[in-house]
Backbone as a printed PyTorch tensor [residue, N CA C, xyz], in Angstrom:
tensor([[[ 12.0740, -15.9640,  -9.3890],
         [ 11.0270, -15.3110,  -9.5890],
         [  9.9930, -14.8170,  -8.8030]],

        [[ 10.9400, -14.2940,  -7.8600],
         [  9.3990, -13.4510,  -7.1860],
         [ 10.0190, -12.1450,  -7.4950]],

        [[ 11.0210, -11.8440,  -8.3070],
         [ 11.0110, -10.6650,  -8.1740],
         [ 10.1010, -10.6730,  -9.9850]],

        [[ 10.9290, -11.5030, -10.8220],
         [ 10.5090, -11.3690, -11.7720],
         [  8.4950, -11.5880, -11.6990]],

        [[  8.0500, -12.0820, -10.7450],
         [  6.4120, -11.7700, -10.2370],
         [  6.1800, -10.2560,  -9.8520]],

        [[  7.3120, -10.0480,  -8.8590],
         [  6.6440,  -8.0100,  -8.8260],
         [  7.2470,  -7.8960,  -9.2150]],

        [[  8.1600,  -8.0140, -10.4200],
         [  7.9900,  -6.6130, -11.4760],
         [  6.7480,  -6.5380, -12.9240]],

        [[  6.9790,  -8.0250, -12.7140],
         [  5.2470,  -7.5050, -13.4830],
         [  4.2280,  -7.2060, -13.2760]],

        [[  3.7350,  -6.7760, -12.2630],
         [  2.9290,  -5.7210, -10.8260],
         [  2.1690,  -6.7160, -10.4200]],

        [[  2.2380,  -8.0280, -10.6500],
         [  2.0010,  -8.7930,  -8.7390],
         [  1.4870,  -8.2260,  -7.9370]],

        [[  0.5520,  -7.7700,  -7.1280],
         [  0.7910,  -7.0370,  -6.1030],
         [  1.8390,  -8.0740,  -4.4240]],

        [[  2.3810,  -7.4670,  -4.1490],
         [  3.1030,  -8.0100,  -3.0770],
         [  2.6430,  -8.7960,  -2.7690]],

        [[  1.1760,  -8.1030,  -1.7520],
         [  1.0260,  -9.6660,  -0.7110],
         [  0.8240, -10.2930,  -0.8510]],

        [[  0.0240, -10.6510,  -2.1600],
         [ -0.2020, -11.7290,  -3.4010],
         [  0.9630, -11.9460,  -2.9780]],

        [[  2.7170, -12.1340,  -3.8010],
         [  3.2130, -13.4250,  -3.9710],
         [  3.4380, -13.4900,  -2.2260]],

        [[  3.9550, -12.4680,  -1.3480],
         [  4.0270, -13.2500,  -0.3350],
         [  3.0490, -14.2000,   0.5390]],

        [[  2.4930, -13.9320,   0.1650],
         [  1.5940, -14.7320,   1.0320],
         [  1.4660, -16.4100,   0.2320]],

        [[  1.8760, -16.7070,  -1.2600],
         [  2.3940, -17.3990,  -1.6770],
         [  3.4790, -17.8520,  -0.8290]],

        [[  4.2920, -17.6840,  -0.9470],
         [  5.6790, -17.6260,  -0.8090],
         [  5.8440, -18.1120,   0.9450]],

        [[  4.9730, -17.7850,   2.0360],
         [  4.7070, -18.2730,   3.0620],
         [  3.9320, -19.6060,   3.2120]],

        [[  2.8260, -19.9450,   2.7290],
         [  2.2690, -21.1440,   2.2460],
         [  2.5430, -21.6180,   1.3700]],

        [[  3.5700, -21.4760,   1.1030],
         [  4.4690, -23.0080,   0.1040],
         [  4.9960, -22.8480,   1.6480]],

        [[  5.5870, -22.5980,   2.3160],
         [  6.5590, -22.7500,   3.1240],
         [  8.1570, -22.3840,   2.6370]],

        [[  8.1140, -21.5510,   2.5120],
         [  9.7540, -20.5590,   1.9020],
         [ 10.2920, -20.4240,   3.5220]],

        [[ 11.6840, -20.4540,   3.8240],
         [ 12.2480, -20.6240,   4.8000],
         [ 12.6400, -19.1500,   4.8230]],

        [[ 11.8290, -18.1300,   5.6670],
         [ 12.4530, -16.9640,   6.6120],
         [ 13.4530, -16.7510,   6.2360]],

        [[ 14.1980, -17.1820,   6.3660],
         [ 15.8950, -16.6960,   5.9690],
         [ 15.7720, -16.1050,   4.0980]],

        [[ 15.3540, -17.2410,   3.1030],
         [ 15.1080, -16.5460,   1.9450],
         [ 14.5610, -15.8330,   1.8000]],

        [[ 12.7830, -15.8410,   2.9310],
         [ 11.9520, -14.3910,   2.0780],
         [ 12.8050, -13.1940,   2.5120]],

        [[ 13.5340, -12.7600,   3.7660],
         [ 14.8850, -12.2790,   3.5910],
         [ 15.7290, -11.5810,   2.6280]],

        [[ 16.5400, -12.8050,   1.8300],
         [ 16.9590, -12.0580,   1.7200],
         [ 17.0430, -11.9650,  -0.0130]],

        [[ 15.5410, -11.9790,  -0.5460],
         [ 15.0440, -11.6130,  -1.3550],
         [ 13.9440, -10.5440,  -1.1170]],

        [[ 13.4570, -10.4750,   0.1820],
         [ 13.1530,  -8.9840,   0.4160],
         [ 13.9940,  -7.1540,   0.1430]],

        [[ 15.8450,  -8.5960,   0.5290],
         [ 16.2130,  -7.8170,   0.5550],
         [ 17.3180,  -7.7120,  -1.2480]],

        [[ 17.1250,  -8.3350,  -2.2470],
         [ 16.8520,  -8.2690,  -3.1220],
         [ 16.1030,  -7.0460,  -4.0180]],

        [[ 14.9950,  -7.2510,  -3.5840],
         [ 14.3960,  -6.0840,  -3.8280],
         [ 13.9110,  -4.7970,  -3.8360]],

        [[ 14.4980,  -4.4650,  -1.8790],
         [ 14.8350,  -3.4610,  -2.3140],
         [ 15.7640,  -2.6560,  -2.4300]],

        [[ 16.1730,  -3.5260,  -2.8320],
         [ 17.8490,  -3.0850,  -3.8350],
         [ 17.5280,  -2.9110,  -5.0690]],

        [[ 17.0390,  -3.9440,  -5.5050],
         [ 16.2610,  -3.3560,  -6.9340],
         [ 15.4950,  -1.6380,  -6.8900]],

        [[ 14.0780,  -1.6710,  -5.9300],
         [ 13.4700,  -1.1420,  -6.2160],
         [ 14.5950,   0.2900,  -5.4080]],

        [[ 16.0220,   0.6430,  -4.4280],
         [ 16.3660,   1.4470,  -4.3160],
         [ 15.5300,   1.2600,  -2.6650]],

        [[ 15.1120,   1.0770,  -2.3600],
         [ 14.3890,   1.3800,  -0.5720],
         [ 13.2620,  -0.5150,  -1.2560]],

        [[ 12.3510,  -0.3460,  -0.1890],
         [ 11.3350,  -0.9640,   0.0250],
         [ 10.5190,  -1.4340,  -1.0750]],

        [[  9.8600,  -2.9040,  -0.7860],
         [  9.7960,  -2.6140,  -2.3610],
         [  7.6050,  -1.9610,  -2.4490]],

        [[  7.4070,  -2.0410,  -3.4200],
         [  6.3920,  -1.5590,  -3.5610],
         [  4.9390,  -1.8390,  -2.5600]],

        [[  5.2150,  -1.6930,  -1.4980],
         [  4.3410,  -2.2340,  -0.4000],
         [  3.4490,  -1.5630,   0.0240]],

        [[  1.7400,  -2.1850,   0.1410],
         [  0.9610,  -2.0380,   0.2760],
         [  1.8980,  -1.1910,   1.7800]],

        [[  0.9210,  -0.0140,   2.2870],
         [  1.5500,   1.3830,   3.5950],
         [  1.3520,  -0.3930,   4.6210]],

        [[  0.6800,  -0.9700,   4.9310],
         [  0.2030,  -1.3460,   5.8900],
         [  1.0200,  -2.9150,   5.8040]],

        [[  2.0340,  -3.9100,   4.7030],
         [  2.2620,  -4.3570,   5.0940],
         [  4.5370,  -3.9190,   4.9890]],

        [[  4.8040,  -2.7620,   5.2960],
         [  5.7070,  -1.7990,   5.2850],
         [  6.5750,  -1.7730,   6.6210]],

        [[  5.6170,  -1.0230,   7.7590],
         [  6.0950,  -1.7250,   9.2450],
         [  5.9440,  -3.8860,   8.9790]],

        [[  6.1230,  -4.5440,   9.0830],
         [  5.9900,  -5.6110,   9.1520],
         [  6.8150,  -6.3300,   8.7620]],

        [[  6.7870,  -6.1000,   7.6000],
         [  8.0290,  -6.1540,   6.8430],
         [  9.6710,  -5.1650,   7.3030]],

        [[  9.1640,  -4.1370,   7.7220],
         [ 10.8620,  -4.2450,   8.2340],
         [ 10.9220,  -4.9100,   9.9050]],

        [[ 10.1300,  -4.5840,  10.5940],
         [ 10.1640,  -5.5340,  11.8440],
         [ 10.8890,  -7.6060,  11.6050]],

        [[  9.9320,  -7.7530,  10.5190],
         [ 10.4410,  -9.0230,  10.3780],
         [ 11.8910,  -9.3170,  10.4490]],

        [[ 12.4970,  -7.7450,   8.6680],
         [ 13.9290,  -8.1440,   8.5170],
         [ 14.7650,  -8.0570,   9.9390]],

        [[ 14.8210,  -6.8720,  10.1700],
         [ 15.0910,  -6.5560,  11.8000],
         [ 14.7990,  -7.6660,  13.0200]],

        [[ 14.0180,  -8.2540,  12.7970],
         [ 13.9190,  -9.9200,  13.6370],
         [ 15.3970, -10.9490,  13.0180]],

        [[ 14.9500, -10.9210,  12.1050],
         [ 15.3860, -12.4570,  10.7130],
         [ 17.2140, -12.0120,  11.1620]],

        [[ 17.5620, -10.5880,  10.9260],
         [ 18.7780, -10.3500,  10.0220],
         [ 19.3190, -10.3920,  11.9190]],

        [[ 18.8950, -10.4000,  13.1880],
         [ 20.3500, -10.0180,  14.1490],
         [ 20.2690, -11.4780,  14.2480]],

        [[ 21.9740, -11.7820,  14.0470],
         [ 22.1770, -12.5910,  15.2800],
         [ 21.7730, -13.6330,  16.3420]],

        [[ 21.5340, -15.0920,  16.5370],
         [ 20.7340, -15.8520,  16.8770],
         [ 21.2150, -15.7130,  18.7200]],

        [[ 20.5910, -15.8830,  19.7110],
         [ 20.8680, -16.2020,  20.9260],
         [ 20.2210, -17.0890,  21.4820]],

        [[ 22.2420, -17.4450,  21.5640],
         [ 22.7800, -18.5890,  21.8990],
         [ 22.0120, -18.9480,  23.9500]],

        [[ 21.6880, -19.5960,  24.5380],
         [ 21.0010, -20.2950,  25.8160],
         [ 22.1580, -20.0920,  26.8720]],

        [[ 22.4170, -19.6050,  27.5500],
         [ 23.4790, -19.9400,  28.3600],
         [ 24.2470, -21.2220,  28.8180]],

        [[ 23.3150, -22.4900,  28.5790],
         [ 23.8170, -23.7760,  29.0080],
         [ 24.5300, -24.1960,  28.1540]],

        [[ 23.5450, -23.9410,  26.8990],
         [ 24.7580, -24.2890,  24.6080],
         [ 25.9370, -22.9960,  24.9210]],

        [[ 25.6780, -22.2240,  25.3310],
         [ 27.1960, -21.3970,  25.0530],
         [ 28.4960, -22.4250,  25.9440]],

        [[ 28.3040, -22.7450,  26.9060],
         [ 29.3950, -23.7680,  27.1570],
         [ 30.1820, -24.5560,  26.3950]]])
């Protein structure tokens, strides 16, 4: 659905805003971003203002979770 809307020329900011407003899980958004990035051979056709926030979000979400020391035992 996301790829179809984006490839149809819908602005990325609108697609992403709809996803967030719909309560999409961050992991789902990262997977969708990865699929679109693979499809486009790089970051999707993002407005330059969106490139850094999307890259930071992907970086943060793709890191392994940090387990607090008191729960690690």
